[in-house]
MDTraj code that builds the backbone (N, CA, C; nanometers):
import mdtraj as md
import numpy as np

residues = "UNK UNK UNK UNK UNK UNK UNK UNK UNK UNK UNK UNK UNK UNK UNK UNK UNK UNK UNK UNK UNK UNK UNK UNK UNK UNK UNK UNK UNK UNK UNK UNK UNK UNK UNK UNK UNK UNK UNK UNK UNK UNK UNK UNK UNK UNK UNK UNK UNK UNK UNK UNK UNK UNK UNK UNK UNK UNK UNK UNK UNK UNK UNK UNK UNK UNK UNK UNK UNK UNK UNK UNK UNK UNK UNK UNK UNK UNK UNK UNK UNK UNK UNK UNK UNK UNK UNK UNK UNK UNK UNK UNK UNK UNK UNK UNK UNK UNK UNK UNK UNK UNK UNK UNK UNK UNK UNK UNK UNK UNK UNK UNK UNK UNK UNK UNK UNK UNK UNK UNK UNK UNK UNK UNK UNK UNK UNK UNK UNK UNK UNK UNK UNK UNK UNK UNK UNK UNK UNK UNK UNK UNK UNK UNK UNK UNK UNK UNK UNK UNK UNK UNK UNK UNK UNK UNK UNK UNK UNK UNK UNK UNK UNK UNK UNK UNK UNK UNK UNK UNK UNK UNK UNK UNK UNK UNK UNK UNK UNK UNK UNK UNK UNK UNK UNK UNK UNK UNK UNK UNK UNK UNK UNK".split()
xyz = np.array([
    [1.7014, -2.1736, -0.1306],
    [1.6251, -2.1245, -0.0182],
    [1.4849, -2.0918, -0.0672],
    [1.3855, -2.1328, 0.0096],
    [1.2465, -2.1156, -0.0316],
    [1.1667, -2.0489, 0.0795],
    [1.0669, -1.9753, 0.0389],
    [0.9725, -1.9134, 0.1325],
    [0.8584, -2.0125, 0.1519],
    [0.8230, -2.0405, 0.2765],
    [0.7222, -2.1413, 0.3053],
    [0.6000, -2.0814, 0.3731],
    [0.4840, -2.1351, 0.3369],
    [0.3568, -2.1002, 0.4008],
    [0.2785, -2.2304, 0.4157],
    [0.2180, -2.2487, 0.5335],
    [0.1510, -2.3750, 0.5626],
    [-0.0009, -2.3578, 0.5658],
    [-0.0700, -2.4441, 0.4927],
    [-0.2158, -2.4469, 0.4911],
    [-0.2616, -2.5594, 0.5826],
    [-0.3449, -2.5265, 0.6815],
    [-0.3971, -2.6260, 0.7756],
    [-0.5466, -2.6029, 0.7932],
    [-0.6167, -2.7083, 0.8225],
    [-0.7596, -2.6972, 0.8482],
    [-0.7807, -2.6411, 0.9881],
    [-0.8859, -2.5592, 1.0060],
    [-0.9132, -2.5038, 1.1395],
    [-0.9417, -2.6160, 1.2396],
    [-0.9174, -2.5867, 1.3662],
    [-0.9434, -2.6838, 1.4732],
    [-1.0897, -2.7262, 1.4697],
    [-1.1130, -2.8553, 1.4805],
    [-1.2486, -2.9074, 1.4844],
    [-1.3101, -2.9302, 1.3472],
    [-1.2466, -2.8807, 1.2412],
    [-1.3006, -2.9007, 1.1058],
    [-1.2548, -3.0351, 1.0518],
    [-1.3408, -3.0963, 0.9754],
    [-1.3038, -3.2232, 0.9123],
    [-1.2027, -3.1961, 0.8023],
    [-1.0979, -3.2768, 0.7942],
    [-1.0012, -3.2559, 0.6858],
    [-1.0689, -3.2823, 0.5508],
    [-1.0346, -3.2027, 0.4511],
    [-1.0962, -3.2254, 0.3206],
    [-1.0456, -3.3558, 0.2594],
    [-1.1280, -3.4109, 0.1753],
    [-1.0928, -3.5312, 0.1027],
    [-0.9685, -3.5019, 0.0187],
    [-0.8698, -3.5922, 0.0148],
    [-0.7501, -3.5680, -0.0669],
    [-0.7833, -3.5369, -0.2127],
    [-0.8905, -3.5971, -0.2629],
    [-0.9301, -3.5675, -0.4003],
    [-0.9757, -3.4224, -0.4135],
    [-1.0426, -3.3711, -0.3100],
    [-1.0884, -3.2305, -0.3109],
    [-0.9675, -3.1369, -0.3112],
    [-0.8680, -3.1664, -0.2297],
    [-0.7454, -3.0854, -0.2275],
    [-0.6810, -3.0858, -0.3652],
    [-0.6692, -3.2052, -0.4245],
    [-0.6070, -3.2155, -0.5562],
    [-0.6869, -3.1387, -0.6608],
    [-0.8193, -3.1427, -0.6498],
    [-0.9062, -3.0718, -0.7440],
    [-0.8852, -2.9205, -0.7333],
    [-0.8759, -2.8697, -0.6119],
    [-0.8551, -2.7254, -0.5908],
    [-0.7175, -2.6838, -0.6429],
    [-0.6156, -2.7631, -0.6146],
    [-0.4810, -2.7310, -0.6628],
    [-0.4767, -2.7305, -0.8153],
    [-0.5377, -2.8288, -0.8762],
    [-0.5410, -2.8358, -1.0227],
    [-0.6178, -2.7168, -1.0796],
    [-0.7251, -2.6788, -1.0126],
    [-0.8035, -2.5630, -1.0560],
    [-0.7233, -2.4336, -1.0533],
    [-0.6209, -2.4282, -0.9709],
    [-0.5348, -2.3088, -0.9620],
    [-0.4121, -2.3205, -1.0524],
    [-0.4053, -2.4276, -1.1310],
    [-0.2957, -2.4406, -1.2263],
    [-0.1796, -2.5249, -1.1797],
    [-0.1853, -2.5821, -1.0596],
    [-0.0772, -2.6681, -1.0114],
    [-0.0998, -2.8083, -1.0653],
    [-0.0003, -2.8639, -1.1271],
    [-0.0116, -2.9986, -1.1826],
    [0.0611, -3.0963, -1.0926],
    [0.0001, -3.2155, -1.0717],
    [0.0665, -3.3164, -0.9882],
    [0.2003, -3.3579, -1.0490],
    [0.2959, -3.3828, -0.9638],
    [0.4285, -3.4265, -1.0086],
    [0.4822, -3.5233, -0.9044],
    [0.5876, -3.5909, -0.9402],
    [0.6459, -3.6885, -0.8491],
    [0.6950, -3.6205, -0.7220],
    [0.6459, -3.6712, -0.6096],
    [0.6896, -3.6205, -0.4802],
    [0.6143, -3.4977, -0.4302],
    [0.5278, -3.4395, -0.5115],
    [0.4531, -3.3210, -0.4685],
    [0.3067, -3.3323, -0.5117],
    [0.2197, -3.2663, -0.4379],
    [0.0785, -3.2639, -0.4751],
    [0.0569, -3.1842, -0.6028],
    [0.1368, -3.0787, -0.6179],
    [0.1238, -2.9959, -0.7362],
    [0.2384, -2.8976, -0.7463],
    [0.2590, -2.8505, -0.8691],
    [0.3630, -2.7501, -0.8927],
    [0.3202, -2.6662, -1.0106],
    [0.3672, -2.5430, -1.0116],
    [0.3400, -2.4535, -1.1228],
    [0.4648, -2.3706, -1.1483],
    [0.5027, -2.3618, -1.2753],
    [0.6192, -2.2826, -1.3133],
    [0.5769, -2.1362, -1.3188],
    [0.6410, -2.0541, -1.2380],
    [0.6071, -1.9121, -1.2308],
    [0.6870, -1.8285, -1.3312],
    [0.7878, -1.8882, -1.3917],
    [0.8753, -1.8168, -1.4847],
    [1.0199, -1.8393, -1.4449],
    [1.0596, -1.7772, -1.3338],
    [1.1974, -1.7943, -1.2866],
    [1.2044, -1.8838, -1.1626],
    [1.0940, -1.9444, -1.1295],
    [1.0904, -2.0345, -1.0153],
    [0.9624, -2.1153, -1.0173],
    [0.9532, -2.2116, -0.9252],
    [0.8388, -2.3028, -0.9202],
    [0.7721, -2.2935, -0.7842],
    [0.6390, -2.2795, -0.7853],
    [0.5590, -2.2898, -0.6632],
    [0.5269, -2.4369, -0.6441],
    [0.5597, -2.4894, -0.5248],
    [0.5338, -2.6305, -0.4950],
    [0.4311, -2.6422, -0.3841],
    [0.3448, -2.7420, -0.3962],
    [0.2490, -2.7769, -0.2916],
    [0.2792, -2.9198, -0.2510],
    [0.3214, -2.9372, -0.1259],
    [0.3588, -3.0698, -0.0776],
    [0.2633, -3.1125, 0.0330],
    [0.2411, -3.2411, 0.0416],
    [0.1514, -3.2955, 0.1432],
    [0.2166, -3.2830, 0.2800],
    [0.1389, -3.2319, 0.3766],
    [0.1856, -3.2245, 0.5143],
    [0.1902, -3.3664, 0.5701],
    [0.2809, -3.3936, 0.6611],
    [0.3084, -3.5283, 0.7107],
    [0.1833, -3.6046, 0.7535],
    [0.0902, -3.5410, 0.8275],
    [-0.0260, -3.6167, 0.8748],
    [-0.1441, -3.6090, 0.7771],
    [-0.1223, -3.5498, 0.6606],
    [-0.2261, -3.5446, 0.5585],
    [-0.3328, -3.4401, 0.5833],
    [-0.3167, -3.3593, 0.6878],
    [-0.4181, -3.2602, 0.7242],
    [-0.3869, -3.1215, 0.6688],
    [-0.2984, -3.1129, 0.5745],
    [-0.2661, -2.9813, 0.5224],
    [-0.1725, -2.9888, 0.4039],
    [-0.1343, -2.8694, 0.3581],
    [-0.0454, -2.8569, 0.2428],
    [0.0627, -2.7562, 0.2784],
    [0.1856, -2.7894, 0.2451],
    [0.2973, -2.6968, 0.2628],
    [0.3308, -2.6359, 0.1269],
    [0.3173, -2.5044, 0.1165],
    [0.3517, -2.4338, -0.0060],
    [0.4906, -2.3740, 0.0090],
    [0.5651, -2.3712, -0.1019],
    [0.6953, -2.3041, -0.0987],
    [0.7290, -2.2538, -0.2379],
    [0.8041, -2.1437, -0.2401],
    [0.8533, -2.0875, -0.3665],
    [0.9875, -2.0224, -0.3389],
    [1.0725, -2.0083, -0.4435],
    [1.2072, -1.9549, -0.4212],
    [1.2049, -1.8123, -0.3661],
    [1.3035, -1.7820, -0.2847],
    [1.3186, -1.6447, -0.2363],
    [1.3542, -1.5514, -0.3512],
    [1.4315, -1.6016, -0.4461],
    [1.4781, -1.5184, -0.5568],
    [1.3824, -1.5196, -0.6742],
    [1.2724, -1.4496, -0.6612],
    [1.1761, -1.4330, -0.7706],
    [1.1530, -1.2841, -0.7922],
    [1.1190, -1.2444, -0.9143],
    [1.0756, -1.1058, -0.9336],
    [0.9441, -1.0833, -0.8575],
    [0.9142, -0.9592, -0.8270],
    [0.7934, -0.9252, -0.7505],
    [0.6665, -0.9845, -0.8097],
    [0.6510, -0.9761, -0.9415],
    [0.5276, -1.0235, -1.0052],
    [0.5079, -1.1730, -0.9816],
    [0.6161, -1.2505, -0.9852],
    [0.6050, -1.3950, -0.9651],
    [0.5782, -1.4288, -0.8184],
    [0.6406, -1.3568, -0.7273],
    [0.6131, -1.3778, -0.5852],
    [0.4689, -1.3438, -0.5522],
    [0.4198, -1.2346, -0.6101],
    [0.2808, -1.1950, -0.5888],
    [0.1864, -1.2998, -0.6473],
    [0.2182, -1.3513, -0.7652],
    [0.1347, -1.4551, -0.8281],
    [0.1300, -1.5805, -0.7408],
    [0.2444, -1.6214, -0.6878],
    [0.2493, -1.7393, -0.6003],
    [0.1586, -1.7188, -0.4791],
    [0.1655, -1.6017, -0.4186],
    [0.0829, -1.5752, -0.3005],
    [-0.0651, -1.5684, -0.3358],
    [-0.0986, -1.5152, -0.4527],
    [-0.2394, -1.5109, -0.4951],
    [-0.2938, -1.6532, -0.5107],
    [-0.2158, -1.7405, -0.5709],
    [-0.2581, -1.8805, -0.5880],
    [-0.2800, -1.9455, -0.4523],
    [-0.1855, -1.9236, -0.3603],
    [-0.1966, -1.9828, -0.2258],
    [-0.3218, -1.9300, -0.1554],
    [-0.3478, -1.8006, -0.1656],
    [-0.4672, -1.7419, -0.1030],
    [-0.5958, -1.7989, -0.1643],
    [-0.5956, -1.8200, -0.2955],
    [-0.7138, -1.8772, -0.3613],
    [-0.7416, -2.0187, -0.3095],
    [-0.6356, -2.0985, -0.2935],
    [-0.6518, -2.2347, -0.2407],
    [-0.7050, -2.2279, -0.0979],
    [-0.6485, -2.1399, -0.0181],
    [-0.6935, -2.1222, 0.1215],
    [-0.8426, -2.0944, 0.1265],
    [-0.8880, -2.0011, 0.0428],
    [-1.0283, -1.9612, 0.0459],
    [-1.1198, -2.0728, -0.0050],
    [-1.0782, -2.1452, -0.1075],
    [-1.1621, -2.2540, -0.1601],
    [-1.1761, -2.3681, -0.0604],
    [-1.0713, -2.3927, 0.0168],
    [-1.0760, -2.5019, 0.1149],
    [-1.1212, -2.4545, 0.2532],
    [-1.1446, -2.3239, 0.2678],
    [-1.1829, -2.2657, 0.3976],
    [-1.0830, -2.3081, 0.5051],
    [-0.9565, -2.2916, 0.4737],
    [-0.8484, -2.3351, 0.5624],
    [-0.7774, -2.2141, 0.6229],
    [-0.6834, -2.2418, 0.7121],
    [-0.5981, -2.1388, 0.7712],
    [-0.4629, -2.1425, 0.7022],
    [-0.3992, -2.0263, 0.6950],
    [-0.2614, -2.0182, 0.6448],
    [-0.1742, -1.9677, 0.7568],
    [-0.0642, -2.0378, 0.7792],
    [0.0324, -1.9955, 0.8794],
    [0.1620, -1.9592, 0.8094],
    [0.2094, -1.8380, 0.8330],
    [0.3368, -1.7934, 0.7766],
    [0.4412, -1.7992, 0.8878],
    [0.5332, -1.8952, 0.8835],
    [0.6314, -1.9075, 0.9917],
    [0.7273, -1.7888, 1.0000],
    [0.7472, -1.7189, 0.8885],
    [0.8347, -1.6011, 0.8921],
    [0.7715, -1.4891, 0.9744],
    [0.6399, -1.4758, 0.9644],
    [0.5678, -1.3751, 1.0431],
    [0.5254, -1.4298, 1.1784],
    [0.5211, -1.5628, 1.1891],
    [0.4832, -1.6257, 1.3161],
    [0.3360, -1.6123, 1.3482],
    [0.2503, -1.6044, 1.2442],
    [0.1074, -1.5877, 1.2698],
    [0.0246, -1.6394, 1.1533],
    [-0.1045, -1.6566, 1.1800],
    [-0.1977, -1.6882, 1.0732],
    [-0.2117, -1.5653, 0.9854],
    [-0.2272, -1.5867, 0.8557],
    [-0.2368, -1.4752, 0.7621],
    [-0.3598, -1.4929, 0.6728],
    [-0.4047, -1.3809, 0.6176],
    [-0.5189, -1.3790, 0.5265],
    [-0.4827, -1.2905, 0.4082],
    [-0.5761, -1.2767, 0.3161],
    [-0.5516, -1.1956, 0.1974],
    [-0.5169, -1.0513, 0.2359],
    [-0.5734, -1.0029, 0.3441],
    [-0.5443, -0.8657, 0.3880],
    [-0.3994, -0.8482, 0.4339],
    [-0.3281, -0.9588, 0.4537],
    [-0.1879, -0.9541, 0.4980],
    [-0.0891, -0.9671, 0.3824],
    [-0.1356, -0.9589, 0.2592],
    [-0.0457, -0.9804, 0.1449],
    [0.0760, -0.8890, 0.1484],
    [0.0567, -0.7615, 0.1784],
    [0.1709, -0.6691, 0.1818],
    [0.2716, -0.7087, 0.2888],
    [0.2226, -0.7501, 0.4054],
    [0.3129, -0.7959, 0.5128],
    [0.3905, -0.9190, 0.4688],
    [0.3229, -1.0126, 0.4002],
    [0.3891, -1.1346, 0.3550],
    [0.4941, -1.1009, 0.2497],
    [0.4573, -1.0155, 0.1542],
    [0.5539, -0.9757, 0.0510],
    [0.6753, -0.9073, 0.1140],
    [0.6518, -0.8237, 0.2137],
    [0.7612, -0.7554, 0.2825],
    [0.8513, -0.8575, 0.3532],
    [0.7903, -0.9563, 0.4206],
    [0.8695, -1.0597, 0.4894],
    [0.9485, -1.1426, 0.3878],
    [0.8890, -1.1702, 0.2714],
    [0.9576, -1.2466, 0.1654],
    [1.0793, -1.1687, 0.1158],
    [1.0623, -1.0377, 0.0917],
    [1.1745, -0.9541, 0.0452],
    [1.2851, -0.9477, 0.1508],
    [1.2452, -0.9322, 0.2771],
    [1.3445, -0.9257, 0.3850],
    [1.4186, -1.0585, 0.3996],
    [1.3474, -1.1703, 0.3833],
    [1.4130, -1.3017, 0.3898],
    [1.5138, -1.3151, 0.2764],
    [1.4762, -1.2680, 0.1571],
    [1.5695, -1.2723, 0.0438],
    [1.6934, -1.1899, 0.0752],
    [1.6743, -1.0671, 0.1236],
    [1.7885, -0.9805, 0.1543],
    [1.8792, -1.0432, 0.2597],
    [1.8192, -1.1021, 0.3629],
    [1.8980, -1.1644, 0.4685],
    [1.9816, -1.2792, 0.4115],
    [1.9170, -1.3707, 0.3396],
    [1.9898, -1.4864, 0.2858],
    [2.0907, -1.4451, 0.1793],
    [2.0574, -1.3437, 0.1015],
    [2.1520, -1.2934, 0.0019],
    [2.2751, -1.2374, 0.0720],
    [2.2548, -1.1657, 0.1828],
    [2.3665, -1.1091, 0.2576],
    [2.4521, -1.2140, 0.3243],
    [2.3911, -1.3263, 0.3635],
    [2.4650, -1.4315, 0.4331],
    [2.5298, -1.5285, 0.3346],
    [2.4524, -1.5761, 0.2367],
    [2.5002, -1.6835, 0.1496],
    [2.5262, -1.6400, 0.0064],
    [2.4858, -1.5210, -0.0309],
    [2.4985, -1.4811, -0.1711],
    [2.3839, -1.5390, -0.2523],
    [2.4045, -1.5556, -0.3809],
    [2.2952, -1.5973, -0.4684],
    [2.2699, -1.7473, -0.4780],
    [2.3642, -1.8371, -0.4470],
    [2.3356, -1.9789, -0.4663],
    [2.2120, -2.0237, -0.3887],
    [2.1222, -2.0899, -0.4592],
    [2.0049, -2.1479, -0.3953],
    [1.8897, -2.0529, -0.3732],
    [1.9042, -1.9268, -0.4080],
    [1.7957, -1.8323, -0.3852],
    [1.6986, -1.8275, -0.5016],
    [1.7417, -1.8656, -0.6191],
    [1.6581, -1.8553, -0.7377],
    [1.7201, -1.7574, -0.8353],
    [1.6619, -1.7518, -0.9537],
    [1.7207, -1.6711, -1.0600],
    [1.6827, -1.5247, -1.0537],
    [1.5684, -1.4924, -0.9959],
    [1.5205, -1.3542, -0.9946],
    [1.5590, -1.2824, -0.8673],
    [1.5181, -1.1573, -0.8615],
    [1.5450, -1.0760, -0.7438],
    [1.4213, -0.9925, -0.7138],
    [1.3645, -1.0065, -0.5929],
    [1.2527, -0.9192, -0.5583],
    [1.3035, -0.7774, -0.5390],
    [1.2141, -0.6816, -0.5508],
    [1.2566, -0.5438, -0.5268],
    [1.2971, -0.5309, -0.3815],
    [1.3867, -0.4407, -0.3561],
    [1.4380, -0.4228, -0.2204],
    [1.3256, -0.3785, -0.1282],
    [1.3272, -0.4271, -0.0045],
    [1.2259, -0.3825, 0.0897],
    [1.2430, -0.2337, 0.1174],
    [1.1307, -0.1698, 0.1447],
    [1.1371, -0.0276, 0.1756],
    [1.2015, -0.0114, 0.3117],
    [1.3065, 0.0682, 0.3154],
    [1.3760, 0.0907, 0.4411],
    [1.3545, 0.2353, 0.4831],
    [1.3243, 0.2519, 0.6083],
    [1.3067, 0.3870, 0.6593],
    [1.4429, 0.4427, 0.6949],
    [1.4681, 0.5603, 0.6448],
    [1.5943, 0.6236, 0.6795],
    [1.5662, 0.7303, 0.7841],
    [1.6607, 0.7490, 0.8707],
    [1.6444, 0.8508, 0.9731],
    [1.5581, 0.8020, 1.0879],
    [1.5122, 0.9012, 1.1653],
    [1.4320, 0.8707, 1.2824],
    [1.2867, 0.8451, 1.2443],
    [1.2195, 0.7615, 1.3223],
    [1.0765, 0.7420, 1.2990],
    [1.0000, 0.8723, 1.3230],
    [0.8872, 0.8849, 1.2585],
    [0.8068, 1.0073, 1.2652],
    [0.7667, 1.0405, 1.4084],
    [0.7312, 0.9416, 1.4865],
    [0.6870, 0.9657, 1.6243],
    [0.7981, 1.0332, 1.7062],
    [0.9211, 0.9877, 1.6882],
    [1.0328, 1.0470, 1.7620],
    [1.0559, 1.1904, 1.7155],
    [1.0446, 1.2148, 1.5855],
    [1.0607, 1.3510, 1.5337],
    [0.9572, 1.4443, 1.5947],
    [0.8321, 1.3984, 1.6027],
    [0.7268, 1.4827, 1.6598],
    [0.7536, 1.5137, 1.8068],
    [0.7979, 1.4145, 1.8817],
    [0.8280, 1.4360, 2.0233],
    [0.9428, 1.5359, 2.0380],
    [1.0460, 1.5234, 1.9548],
    [1.1584, 1.6169, 1.9613],
    [1.1154, 1.7596, 1.9264],
    [1.0361, 1.7743, 1.8210],
    [0.9895, 1.9075, 1.7815],
    [0.9046, 1.9686, 1.8920],
    [0.8147, 1.8900, 1.9505],
    [0.7313, 1.9387, 2.0597],
    [0.8172, 1.9783, 2.1796],
    [0.9150, 1.8961, 2.2141],
    [1.0025, 1.9272, 2.3278],
    [1.0829, 2.0539, 2.3056],
    [1.1374, 2.0712, 2.1865],
    [1.2148, 2.1922, 2.1563],
    [1.1240, 2.3143, 2.1590],
    [1.0034, 2.3011, 2.1057],
    [0.9081, 2.4133, 2.1070],
    [0.8742, 2.4541, 2.2488],
    [0.8534, 2.3579, 2.3362],
    [0.8226, 2.3893, 2.4767],
    [0.9411, 2.4585, 2.5422],
    [1.0630, 2.4109, 2.5161],
    [1.1814, 2.4749, 2.5742],
    [1.1964, 2.6198, 2.5276],
    [1.1740, 2.6456, 2.3993],
    [1.1833, 2.7823, 2.3466],
    [1.0765, 2.8703, 2.4105],
    [0.9542, 2.8173, 2.4238],
    [0.8456, 2.8954, 2.4841],
    [0.8782, 2.9277, 2.6305],
    [0.9302, 2.8318, 2.7045],
    [0.9665, 2.8553, 2.8452],
    [1.0776, 2.9593, 2.8532],
    [1.1772, 2.9488, 2.7671],
    [1.2868, 3.0449, 2.7669],
    [1.2359, 3.1862, 2.7382],
    [1.1506, 3.2019, 2.6384],
    [1.0957, 3.3347, 2.6059],
    [1.0114, 3.3896, 2.7204],
    [0.9252, 3.3054, 2.7791],
    [0.8433, 3.3500, 2.8909],
    [0.9305, 3.3936, 3.0083],
    [1.0316, 3.3154, 3.0384],
    [1.1204, 3.3462, 3.1515],
    [1.1941, 3.4779, 3.1282],
    [1.2420, 3.4979, 3.0062],
    [1.3128, 3.6221, 2.9743],
    [1.2206, 3.7423, 2.9890],
    [1.1018, 3.7345, 2.9336],
    [1.0058, 3.8448, 2.9444],
    [0.9663, 3.8689, 3.0893],
    [0.9431, 3.7634, 3.1644],
    [0.9055, 3.7756, 3.3047],
    [1.0182, 3.8400, 3.3852],
    [1.1427, 3.7994, 3.3598],
    [1.2570, 3.8569, 3.4320],
    [1.2699, 4.0061, 3.4039],
    [1.2514, 4.0463, 3.2813],
    [1.2591, 4.1889, 3.2481],
    [1.1483, 4.2675, 3.3178],
    [1.0296, 4.2130, 3.3188],
    [0.9181, 4.2803, 3.3852],
    [0.9446, 4.2928, 3.5352],
    [0.9940, 4.1848, 3.5978],
    [1.0246, 4.1878, 3.7413],
    [1.1353, 4.2883, 3.7716],
    [1.2334, 4.2980, 3.6862],
    [1.3425, 4.3925, 3.7082],
    [1.2907, 4.5360, 3.7056],
    [1.2003, 4.5635, 3.6145],
    [1.1417, 4.6983, 3.6089],
    [1.0600, 4.7262, 3.7335],
    [0.9910, 4.6254, 3.7865],
    [0.9094, 4.6452, 3.9049],
    [0.9959, 4.6633, 4.0292],
    [1.1064, 4.5934, 4.0367],
    [1.1924, 4.6001, 4.1552],
    [1.2853, 4.7220, 4.1521],
    [1.3246, 4.7637, 4.0391],
    [1.4157, 4.8772, 4.0247],
    [1.3530, 4.9801, 3.9306],
    [1.2554, 5.0525, 3.9791],
    [1.1933, 5.1495, 3.8898],
    [1.2905, 5.2625, 3.8594],
    [1.2763, 5.3253, 3.7458],
    [1.3645, 5.4382, 3.7153],
    [1.3305, 5.5559, 3.8077],
    [1.4269, 5.6433, 3.8319],
    [1.3997, 5.7570, 3.9214],
    [1.2893, 5.8419, 3.8614],
    [1.2115, 5.9077, 3.9501],
    [1.1032, 5.9906, 3.8985],
    [1.1593, 6.1064, 3.8169],
    [1.0885, 6.1409, 3.7195],
    [1.1327, 6.2492, 3.6324],
    [1.0782, 6.3805, 3.6893],
    [1.1663, 6.4631, 3.7532],
    [1.1286, 6.5951, 3.8063],
    [1.1656, 6.7005, 3.7050],
    [1.1219, 6.8212, 3.7354],
    [1.1639, 6.9313, 3.6494],
    [1.3129, 6.9459, 3.6652],
    [1.3769, 6.9678, 3.5584],
    [1.5223, 6.9808, 3.5698],
    [1.5582, 7.1080, 3.6491],
    [1.6544, 7.0932, 3.7318],
    [1.7017, 7.2062, 3.8121],
    [1.7972, 7.2857, 3.7260],
    [1.7682, 7.4131, 3.7233],
    [1.8556, 7.5003, 3.6443],
    [1.9780, 7.5324, 3.7274],
    [2.0898, 7.5327, 3.6645],
    [2.2106, 7.5637, 3.7410],
    [2.2040, 7.7062, 3.7978],
    [2.2648, 7.7209, 3.9101],
    [2.2645, 7.8498, 3.9788],
    [2.3460, 7.9498, 3.9001],
    [2.2872, 8.0616, 3.8814],
    [2.3588, 8.1677, 3.8116],
    [2.3718, 8.2858, 3.9068],
    [2.4876, 8.3399, 3.9146],
    [2.5083, 8.4541, 4.0017],
    [2.4463, 8.5768, 3.9393],
    [2.4055, 8.6539, 4.0271],
    [2.3397, 8.7758, 3.9820],
    [2.4424, 8.8723, 3.9258],
    [2.4238, 8.9179, 3.8113],
    [2.5182, 9.0080, 3.7466],
    [2.4995, 9.1508, 3.7944],
    [2.3977, 9.1739, 3.8658],
    [2.3695, 9.3097, 3.9078],
    [2.4636, 9.3548, 4.0201],
    [2.5371, 9.2812, 4.0803],
    [2.6234, 9.3136, 4.1907],
    [2.7449, 9.3910, 4.1462],
    [2.7631, 9.4118, 4.0479],
    [2.8834, 9.4762, 4.0043],
    [2.8954, 9.6111, 4.0501],
])
top = md.Topology()
chain = top.add_chain()
for i, resn in enumerate(residues, 1):
    res = top.add_residue(resn, chain, resSeq=i)
    for name in ("N", "CA", "C"):
        top.add_atom(name, md.element.get_by_symbol(name[0]), res)
traj = md.Trajectory(xyz[None], top)
């Protein structure tokens, strides 16, 4: 299983001379081989550059099972070729055109593709290496946590206000009896005897 990225010329641009493409690939260390425009051994896998069917682009691919450093190196080479040829890169895994600023997104998609295929098929065909596991968020997303905390805070505030208001209203509706001078109990006059 291989991760693929497609290099295509922008709409309206003249396709580069095949010799120019070969020169740029060679400049990045890819050597021509049978059936491919160029290839480079990354260590535990090979980055391949193959001619697109209509000759207007290059299809790059490298194994899903590579260590992070080799996957990053493959993407750096592909980005360098893109920039030298002033071409577009399309990542079918992301479903969009990508640039150097998207390297982290591409690496993340590569790791996720490896995990998916490893979970479905195991190791055969993935390559000898293993990219680091994609970062997985555990628990609830931060936005949901903030909404829950805000909602609970509002409920507590309403409850406290209501309790205080009810106590105040009760005092207003049922005031305590007025405090008069205490009446002394009646005492009979002892002088009557």
